C-alpha positions in Angstrom: -72.2 5.0 114.1 -74.8 6.8 116.6 -76.8 9.8 115.8 -74.9 11.9 117.7 -71.9 11.4 116.1 -73.1 11.9 112.4 -73.3 16.0 112.8 -69.8 15.7 114.1 -68.5 13.9 110.8 -70.5 16.0 108.8 -68.9 18.9 110.0 -65.1 17.2 110.8 -64.8 15.7 107.2 -65.3 19.1 105.1 -63.3 21.2 107.9 -60.4 18.7 107.7 -60.5 19.0 103.8 -60.3 22.5 104.1 -57.1 22.5 106.6 -55.4 19.8 103.9 -56.0 22.6 101.2 -54.8 25.5 103.1 -51.9 23.5 103.9 -51.6 22.6 100.3 -51.5 26.5 99.1 -48.9 27.2 101.9 -46.8 24.3 100.8 -47.0 25.2 97.0 -46.2 28.8 97.4 -43.2 28.1 99.5 -41.7 25.4 97.7 -42.2 26.8 94.2 -41.6 30.5 95.5 -44.6 31.7 93.6 -44.5 35.9 93.9 -47.3 37.2 96.3 -48.6 39.1 93.5 -49.6 35.7 91.6 -50.7 33.5 95.0 -49.9 35.0 98.3 -49.5 32.8 101.2 -52.5 31.9 103.5 -51.1 34.0 106.0 -51.4 37.0 103.8 -54.8 36.6 103.4 -56.0 36.6 107.0 -53.3 39.4 107.4 -55.3 41.4 105.1 -58.5 40.8 106.9 -57.0 41.4 110.3 -56.1 44.6 108.7 -59.3 46.0 107.6 -62.3 43.7 109.3 -64.8 46.7 109.3 -64.4 46.8 105.5 -65.0 43.3 105.1 -67.9 42.9 107.6 -69.4 45.9 105.8 -69.5 44.5 102.6 -70.5 41.2 103.8 -73.4 42.3 105.2 -74.2 44.2 102.1 -73.8 40.7 100.0 -75.7 39.1 102.4 -78.7 41.3 102.4 -78.6 41.1 98.5 -78.4 37.0 98.9 -81.3 37.1 101.2 -83.8 39.3 99.8 -83.3 38.7 96.2 -83.1 35.1 96.6 -86.1 35.0 98.9 -88.1 37.1 96.0 -87.0 34.7 93.7 -87.9 31.4 95.3 -91.3 32.5 96.5 -92.1 33.8 92.8 -90.9 30.7 91.7 -92.8 28.6 94.0 -95.7 30.7 93.4 -95.4 30.4 89.3 -95.3 26.5 89.9 -98.2 26.6 91.7 -100.3 28.4 89.1 -98.6 26.8 86.0 -99.3 23.4 87.5 -102.9 23.9 87.6 -103.5 25.2 83.9 -102.5 23.1 81.5 -103.0 26.0 78.8 -100.7 28.3 80.9 -98.1 25.2 80.9 -97.7 24.9 77.2 -97.8 28.5 76.3 -95.2 29.6 78.6 -92.8 26.6 78.3 -90.8 27.8 75.5 -90.4 31.3 76.6 -89.4 29.6 80.4 -86.8 26.9 78.7 -85.3 30.0 76.6 -85.3 32.0 79.7 -83.5 29.5 81.6 -80.9 28.6 79.2 -80.1 32.3 78.5 -76.6 33.5 80.3 -78.0 35.6 83.2 -74.7 37.8 83.1 -76.1 39.0 79.5 -79.3 40.2 81.1 -77.4 42.1 84.0 -76.1 45.0 81.3 -80.1 45.3 80.2 -81.2 45.8 83.7 -78.5 48.5 83.9 -80.1 50.4 81.1 -83.9 49.9 82.2 -83.3 50.4 86.0 -79.8 52.0 86.3 -77.4 51.0 89.4 -78.0 50.6 92.9 -79.1 47.8 95.2 -82.5 47.8 93.8 -81.4 46.6 90.5 -78.8 43.9 92.2 -82.0 42.6 94.0 -83.7 42.1 90.9 -81.0 40.3 89.1 -80.4 38.0 92.3 -83.9 37.3 92.0 -84.2 36.5 88.3 -81.3 34.0 88.8 -82.9 32.7 92.1 -86.5 32.0 90.4 -85.7 29.5 87.7 -84.1 26.5 89.8 -87.2 26.9 91.9 -89.4 27.1 89.6 -88.7 24.2 87.5 -87.8 21.9 90.6 -91.0 22.9 92.3 -93.1 22.5 89.1 -92.0 18.9 88.7 -92.3 17.9 92.0 -96.1 19.4 92.1 -96.7 17.5 88.8 -95.3 14.1 90.2 -98.1 13.8 93.0 -99.3 10.2 93.1 -102.6 9.2 91.5 -103.9 7.5 94.7 -103.1 10.3 97.1 -105.3 12.7 94.6 -108.1 10.0 94.2 -108.2 10.0 97.7 -108.6 13.5 98.3 -111.2 13.7 95.7 -113.3 10.8 97.2 -113.9 13.2 100.2 -114.7 16.3 98.1 -111.9 17.8 99.3 -111.4 21.1 96.9 -108.5 22.7 95.2 -106.7 24.5 98.0 -107.0 21.9 100.5 -105.5 19.4 98.1 -102.7 21.7 96.9 -101.7 22.4 101.0 -102.3 18.9 101.9 -101.1 16.5 99.0 -99.2 18.2 96.7 -96.7 20.4 98.5 -96.2 17.8 101.1 -95.1 15.3 98.1 -93.3 17.9 96.3 -91.1 18.9 99.1 -88.0 16.7 97.9 -88.1 18.3 94.6 -88.7 21.8 96.3 -85.9 21.6 98.5 -83.8 20.3 95.6 -84.5 23.4 93.6 -83.8 25.6 96.9 -80.3 24.8 97.2 -79.6 25.2 93.7 -81.3 28.9 94.1 -78.9 29.8 97.3 -75.8 28.5 95.5 -77.0 30.6 92.5 -78.4 33.5 94.8 -74.6 34.0 95.9 -73.1 33.8 92.2 -75.8 36.6 91.0 -75.2 38.6 94.1 -71.6 38.7 93.0 -72.1 39.4 89.4 -74.6 42.2 90.3 -71.9 43.8 92.3 -69.7 43.6 89.8 -71.9 45.1 86.8 -74.7 47.3 88.9 -73.3 48.4 92.1 -70.0 50.1 93.7 -70.7 48.0 97.3 -70.4 44.3 98.2 -67.8 41.4 98.3 -68.3 41.1 94.5 -67.3 44.8 94.2 -64.2 44.2 96.1 -63.1 41.5 94.4 -63.3 43.3 91.2 -61.6 46.5 92.8 -58.7 44.3 94.0 -58.3 42.5 90.6 -58.0 45.8 88.9 -55.2 47.1 91.3 -53.4 43.5 91.1 -53.7 43.2 95.0 -54.2 39.3 95.1 -54.3 39.1 98.8 -57.2 41.5 98.8 -59.1 39.5 96.2 -58.7 36.4 98.0 -59.4 37.8 101.5 -63.0 38.7 99.8 -63.6 35.6 98.3 -62.5 34.0 101.2 -65.4 35.8 103.2 -67.8 35.0 100.1 -66.9 31.5 100.9 -68.0 31.2 104.4 -71.3 33.3 103.7 -72.1 31.2 100.4 -71.6 28.1 102.8 -73.7 29.4 105.5 -76.5 30.3 103.1 -76.5 26.8 101.6 -75.9 25.2 104.8 -79.1 27.4 106.5 -81.4 25.5 103.4 -80.0 22.2 104.1 -80.5 22.4 107.5 -84.3 23.4 107.3 -84.7 20.4 104.8 -82.9 17.9 107.5 -85.6 19.3 110.0 -88.7 18.6 107.6 -89.8 15.4 107.2 -92.2 13.9 104.3 
């Protein structure tokens, strides 16, 4: 397979799967006679989007800002914390049990606490998304930075390279596969975190539209918001994957 056909194949296969899924959805609704309030047709969902495009675009922009700003803060903090911890055995041992506990704690349980301490609003939503995005990047980056081959480190020591140069030119490049694995997890979780934040902490965004639609039994409105959110999540994850593909290590 030639190089120019690979991207086309990568795009055509998911697009084909999506088309099959939509057709199957349509067929199930038509053949089983499922009521619209339980499962509307794809056409009904598309009509809902076309009826109020401004509403969905405005809230999609709000959700995207939350994902990008909160996610970026989370991954930068996560990588920075990993860079500090990997150079300190004391910190790594002292903080390990607390970081493990914080990682396995369901993040949705933290949202009400943020509501109490920080109140509602976009800032609180950003804090929640940052928290959600922090741990995958931190854990993967820490593992990657610690697994630098000893021969590379010995070579840098032989030329008396300082810790900063060793970190930038050896540890970071060798850790990139692990770092990007964490970044992709953080990107996916940032989308989930934004939706949860909009359910609990704000009154705007696609997550809020999902909540309002569900409360009013407007399944077409719920699915319309989910469809936009699905596209947004794919775009965010795809952007990280595209950067990964352009970086060589």
